[in-house]
N, C-alpha and C positions, 0 to 999 in steps of 0.2 A: 423437606432440606431446600435449604434458601443459599444458593451458589454465592461466589466470594464474589461476582460482581453484583450481586443484589445487594448484599452486604455495603458494601461500595456507596450503591447509589442509595439506598436505603438511612444509611447516616448522610449522606446529604439531603434528604428530605426532610432528614428528623429537623435541621436546622431552620427549614423552610415551613415548617408545622403541619407537616401532611400524616396523618392517623397512619401506624402499619395495616392496618387493613384494608384501609382504601388504595395505601402503597401496593400491599398482593396483589389485590382485587385486578390493580389497573397493568399490575406487571405481568399477571396471569400466570403466575410462578409453574411450574411443573420437577418434576427430578431430572430435567436437561437444563435447567438455567431459564433464561430470561426469553420467551419467546412473543414472535410477531404479537402482536394484540391491537386489532381496528378498533376495538374501544376507546384504548389509550391513546392512536394516532390520530381520528379524528378530532377536528377544531370546526368551529361554527365557517364558514365562507366569509372572506373580509378581500376588499382590494388591496395590490401589492402595494406597499408602503415601507420606504425611511426612516428611520430614526436615529435622531445622535449621530449625523454620519460626520464626516470632516471630509475636506479634498483631498484626492487622493494624486499624485503626480505620477509620470511615467518612469518606472524601474528599470535600468539596463540590462538586458540579456543579450550574450553573444552565443549559447550554447542552450540550448531545453533539451531536459530528460523528464518524462514520466513517468506516474506510477497509477495504481488501481487498491493498493490497502486500505482498507477501513480498518479492522482491528481483527485480532487472532482471536474467537469465539468470543469475543463480547460482539460481534458486529450489527446483531438483531437488536443489540438495545438501540441501538441509531433512531429505530421509528418510533419508538416509544417517545425518549431525550425528547427528539429531535422537535415534535410534539406538541411536550409535557411540557417542554421549556424550562423546566425546574428555577423557576425566577423567587426572587423574595419578593417581599410584601411590596416594593415599589414598582418591580419591574427593571430594577436597572440590576445591571450586572455586582454582585457579589463578592469581594476584594477580588478580582481580577484585575491586577497589574502588569504595565510593563517590566521587567525586574532588571533589575540591573547588570548589564552586560559583562561578564566576568572574563570572558576566555576570548581571545582575539585573532592568536596566534598560531600558528601552525603546530600541531603536537607530533614529534619527532624523536624515537628513542627516549621518550617520559619524560620530554619537558616541551616546553610551551617556547616557540622561539619565532624571529622574525621571519622573511622570505630572503634568500642569497640577496634578490635585485633590492630589498627591502620596500619593495611593492605591496599597494596596499589596493581592496576594492571597496565601494558602500554596498553596503546590505541596507534596504527600506523595508519600513514601515508599511504594508500595503495597504492599510485603513487612512496613511496620513498622506504619504509619499515623502514622509522624513526620516534622514539617516538614522536608521538603530547603533549601527558600528560602521567603524575602517576593519576591513580585517585582511589581514596578511594573505597575501593571493602568490599560490603557490604557480612555480612551473619547471621545466625540468632539471632545472639544476636543483632544485627542493624536492622534486620525486624520487631524483637519484639518492639522494640521502635520507630519505624516509624506507625506500627499498634496502638499502645496504644496511640499514638498522634492525628492518623485518628480517633480513637473510642472516644475518649476525644472529638473532635471537631464534631463529629456525636450529641454523645449521650448527651451535654452539652452548644456546640457550635452554634453560628447567622447561620452557612449557611444553615441547613434544615428549618431553624425557619423562616429566613426572605422571604422574597414574591416570586414567580420567576421573577415576573416584574426585582426584584431588585439583585436577581442573574444574568438575563439577562444583566443588566445593567454593570456590573462589567464584566463581559464575554465578552464584548463588550471592552470597556476599555482594555483589556488582548489583542483581537485580535486589536486594534490600536497599541499596542505596539507592538506585531511579525512583523506587517505591517511596522513600523516607523526602523525595523533594520532588514528589509530583504537581503541585500547584505551581514551582518556579518554573518546573521544565513546559506545564501546561502553555504557562502564561508565554514563557518561550517561544515556544512554535506559534503561539494564537500574533505573537509581535512580529516577528519573522517572517511567519505563512500565512497570517490573515484567515487562521485556520478559526475553527469556532471553538472557542475558549473551554467552555462548558463540556465538549466532546474530546476534548483532548484529556482532561481528568477524569472521564467514565470511559473513555474506549482504547484511546490514542495508546495512553502512559500505561494502563495497567496490561492492555494487548500486548505491550514491547516487553514487561517484566513476564510475563504469561511465556513468551516464546523462546526469550533466555531460560527460565525456569526449564522451560520444555526440553533443549538442549543439554544443561545443566545434569538433566538427569540420563540422557544418551549418553554423554562423555565413554560411563565407562562400561558400554554397551557395544562397544566396536571391536569386531572379531571376527578371526579368519576360518576356515571351514577344514576340517581334513580330508585329506582327498586317498579315493580308490586308487590308485596309482599300480601298473601292472608292475609284472615284475618284481624284482626283488627293492625292492626301493618305498622307502616311507614320505607322503607329501601332505603340506600343508598350503594355507595361504596365511598373510598381512594384508591386513587392509592398514599402508598409512598416511600421514598425511599428506598433503601434495607438493604444500612447500609456503612460497609466498602469494598469497591473493590479493589481486586487486581488484575493491570494491565499489563502485558506481553508481550513487542512489540519486534519486528524484528529488524533487521539491513540495509534491502535494502532498507526502506523506512521510514527514524527514524522520521521525521518532521510530513508526514502527520498520521500516524500510532498511535502518540501521541495525537494526537488532533483528530482521530477516534475513539478512544477508552474514551480518558478525557473528550470529549466535551458532551456527551450524560450523563456522570455520573455526571457532574458538575450542567446539566441542573436540573437533577434529584434530586438534592442535597444530593448528596451522597458524601462522601470524600474515596481517592484514595490515592493507594502504588502504583506506577509505577514502574517499574523493566525494564530500557532502555538493548536493545542487548549489551553482552559484549565488544562486536564489536564498536558499535557507541553510548557512553553513553554523549556525551557531549552534543547534542541538549536538549539531555531534560533537563538536571541540568541549562541550560538557559532559558529553559520554566519555569522551576522552578520560576527562579529570577523574572523574567517578570510578571508572576502570583500573588507575592506578591505584586510588585510593580502598580497591576492594583488594588490590596485589595481584593484579596481573602485569608480571612482568615487562622490565620496559624492555622496545620494540615488539611488542605483539601488536599491540595499536600502534598506529601512526594515521594521523588525520591533516589532510593536504587540500585546504580548501583553494578554488580556482575554478577556470574554466576548462572548457571540455577542448578547444583546439590545443591547451595547451597541458595541461597538467593532465586532463585525461586521457590526453593522446599520449603522454609520457607516460602513463598505466599500461595503456597497451599493448603499445609498441618495445617496451622493456626486457632485456631480455633474460633479465634475472626475477620475474612475474611467474608463476609458474601457470596460475589461471584467471581469469576474469568473470564475475560476476554484474552482469546489468540490468537491470529494469529501466526501459526508454522507447523513447520511438523506434519502427522498424527503420529506418534511415539513420539513424546512428550507431541502429545494430551491424547494418552491413558493413557499415566501417569498423567496426569492432572487430568483425569475422577476418576483414581482410587484414588490419594490422596487426591481429595475433598469426594470421598467415603467413606474413611478410616478416615476421618477428622470427621467435622460437615455436613456430605451433601451438602455443597456450590454448590449455583448457577452455571452452568459452562455455556460460550458460547466459542466453539470452530469455527475458520477459518484456517485450515488447505490445504493440497497438493491438487494441480489440476492438468490436463491434457489435456487442452480445445481444442474442434474440432472446424477449423473454414471450413464451409460447402460454396463451391464456385460452385455456378449452370451454366450452358452453357449462360442462357442469360445475363450476366453479365460483365460489361464494362472489359474486361481483364486490361486493363493500372491499372484501379481504384483498381481492385482485388489485383492485386501484390503489389501497393503499400501500400495496405492494410495490407496483410500477411505479407510484411516484417517490417511493423510496428507492426506487433501481435506477431512477435515472436521476434526477434531482440531487440526491446526497454528495456532498461535498461539492457542493456548484455543477456537478455534473463530470468534474474535473479525477474521474476513475479513470481507469484501463475497463475494466469490468462491467460497465455502467449498462444495464440493460435498455439502452436507447432504442434500439428497433424490438419495437411491440406487438405482436400480435395476436389478434383475439377473433374467435370463432365468430359466424355469422350468427346466431341463436342468441349471443348476447353485446353483438357488438354496439349498438345504438342507445342500449344503456350504460353500460363500459365509458361511450366517449360520452357521454352528459356528466356522469359522474367522477371521470379524469377531468374533465375543464374545474368543475366547480373541486375538484379538488387542487391542483394545481392552483388555484388563484387563492385559494387558503394559506397558502405556502408561502411563509413573512420573511422576504428579503430587507434585509437589515444589517447593521452594523456586528460585526463578530464578537467584540467585545459587550455586545446587549446580550445575557441569557435567554431572549425572548425569540431572537432571532433564529429563523430556520434554515436559511443560504444566506452565506456574505458574498462578496466580488470576488469575480474572477481573477486568477493571481496579476492578473498585469493590463498593462492597454494594448499589447498584444494579443493577447488571448482572448480577450474583451472583442477588439476588432475582428480577431479569428470568428466567434461564433455568431456574430451580427454579419458576417459573410457568409456563413453557410447558412444562416435564415434567411438572407435574402435567394439566395440560390435553389430555397427551396420555395422559395414562393415563384421566382425566375421558369420554373422547370414544372411547374403549377399544381404544387402540392397547396392545401388548403391549411391558412393559420388559422387556427381556432381559438388561442388563448398567449397570450406573452410576445415578444420576437420584438421587445425593445427595450431600450434600456429603464431601469428601474429608477434611477435617479437620476437629478441634474449633474449631480457631479459623482467622483468614483466610477469602477467598475463594478458595476452592479446589471447585470439580465434579468429581466420576467421570464418563471419558467416557461415552455412555451411550446406548444402541442403545434403537430403537423397530420394532417389526416390526408386521405386521397394518394398517398406516395405509391411511389412504386422503386423495383427492388435496383434499378439503372441511375436512378435519383444518387447525387450526391451525398447529400443528408442520409440515405437508405445505406451509402456505401462507403463514407468515411469516416474516420472517429473524430468526432466534431471537440470532445472533451469541454460538452459545457454544456449546459440546463436544457437541450432539444429532445423531446421525443417526437418518433416519429409511428402513429399509428396506422397499421393496416389489416386486410381483411382475409381470413382463411373459410374453406368451406370443411375439408378433412384432414385426416391426423399425416396422410399423404404428402398433398399438400403444403401442411405446416413446415414437415421437416424439409424439403424441398427449398423450401424459402429462407428455414433458420442457413441452411447448409450455404446460402448465396450469398458467400461473402468471402473475402480472401484470409480474414483475420477467422481464431478457433479458440479463442479465450477462455470464455463462458458463456452460459446459456441459463435459461430460467422456462419451467416450467409450473403452471398451476393448473391440477387437474383433482379429482377426486377419485381415479379410475386407477388403479396401481396398475393394469394392463396398459393402459395408456404410456403411465410415465414409463414406466419399463421399455417398452418400445420406442419411444421420443429418445430417452435418454442414452439408449445404446446408438441412436442412428444419429444421432447429432454432433457433428464435429469441432468437439471443444474437451477444452481441458479440465472444465467442472461443470458438473450440471445439478443446479438446485431446483430441489423439486419442494413447492409451495413456501420456500422460501428464498431470501437472497441475501448476498454477504454473508453468507454461514460460515467464514472460516473457522479452521481450527490448527492448535501445532501441529497438530495428528496427520491432516488431509493437507494429502500433496498437491500444489500449485502451481500451474503452469500452463503454455499452449499449445494449439494447432498450426499447420501449416505455419504461415506468416505471423504469427502472436509469440513465436520465437521458441526454444526447446531448454529441456533444462526445468527441474522442479526446485519451486522452495518450500520451505514446511514440510512436516514428516522428515521419516529416516532417510526419505529417498534425497533428501536436501544435501545430508552430511558424503553421499555419493560422489557430487563434484569438489567434495575437499578431500577426498581419498582414491588411493590408487592401491591396483592389489599386487602383491607378491606373491607369486609360487616359489614352496623351498621341498627340494626332492633331494633325498640324504639317500644313500646307499647303505641297505643294512650289512650287518658285520658280517663279514667271511662273504660277502657278495663281489666281485669285481666292478667294476662301473664300465669295463670295457666286454 
């Protein structure tokens, strides 16, 4: 059976003249959908080059937040798409143009409104540095209005009072509208975030609606329990929405993160105030418009673009916000916890940084492992919190792996994200570009050996070559700190015990990958690595049903799965005295 993701991809490939048999052969279809295919992700080696680029200017950043997600359920498709490239006959992007910017005001209580201050800020196209739009800039006064609208909708509106089934119907209509605007939304994120546009169409947008539909189906499955209380009493529990949820989302996956956080909150019956990253506010405003079209009542979804130290701080410290969900840096996560504690002790869920290990054992298929590692590190320019940037290879295959990994990295095309033949676009801005290059210099100065990459891939723009270091030790900055860029640290190990010890030598615990043919080794290492998600013989294999979150300094709380709804629900116990039974 062909999965919905493959049907979508097949429709795109038909337009490009690819036969169905060839398409299915390349995708290696199974009853699980799309799987990693070394055949499809290999490309002839070629030097790094940049084509059809435009100058980029420094974009202003005042507060940064970051994320990890590729896609829900379709993430493994990235391995084949990013090398297959899906280009048309002339190698140019097909129909991927910057859309009209329709929504730039704050969305509060079902209406687009100017900021109270009248202020706006610029959002820029990272490919060119040109201004895309001037967006209304929310501050404390605007957050107060948004929270009031959300509180009124929660206390007096119909959203938390309607049946879960009816909420699910509205959420499914919302998903239908998002699907209908796939091309426009992918182009919007491409222009605002610099994401590869062809991946937006087949990964980000479909993955987001899959998430929304998953929680639409879960909305009427929220229930309590019957209690076996002692004495002559009857007892049961209720699960009730927590109230107003503050949601702060990052810039590198603006669509996926919007629905990752908002979907379970809506299903639980909460109302939300969303602050998108100031770098990428446009798609969140579009989604607010589509939610209203779908029938989400006014005040249930409010979107307040702005900066972290103003709008973000106002949300986390607000006495009428009941919970906060945040994805971003560990440093900002600490500030949010402090703000929540100093205000009303609101519940907090944090998905923070990572420094994930990818452990490759001697029995692995080397070609498959090389291609998997390339995807794990270089996908989305390395701007992924779960990037498998610490690659540990067992000594028996180490030399062969290193040689092939260098060749694979050198075949990864760095180019304009609007060109569908590009495998990797620019870093998000000058700040991130310079940060990655600084880490590369740290690696060289601390004694690591640079095998490939390590420098800008073009004279203009924020493009960096895929970079590989060897002779890396666990105490080096490039092995301990989150780089958030296309930098792979290759390290050797001898035994399973050593691999486990090295993998756990980090303050983070977000994810890990294992490549082996041994079920015993896979189970042993999976249970021993301190990480919230472990992938065996795959990477970026997300699914709405699989809870995602971190150990240690990677945060707490879970996104995805029914566990994600717990942060938007609270449990109430009801104890009733039976007839003719005195309560005293």
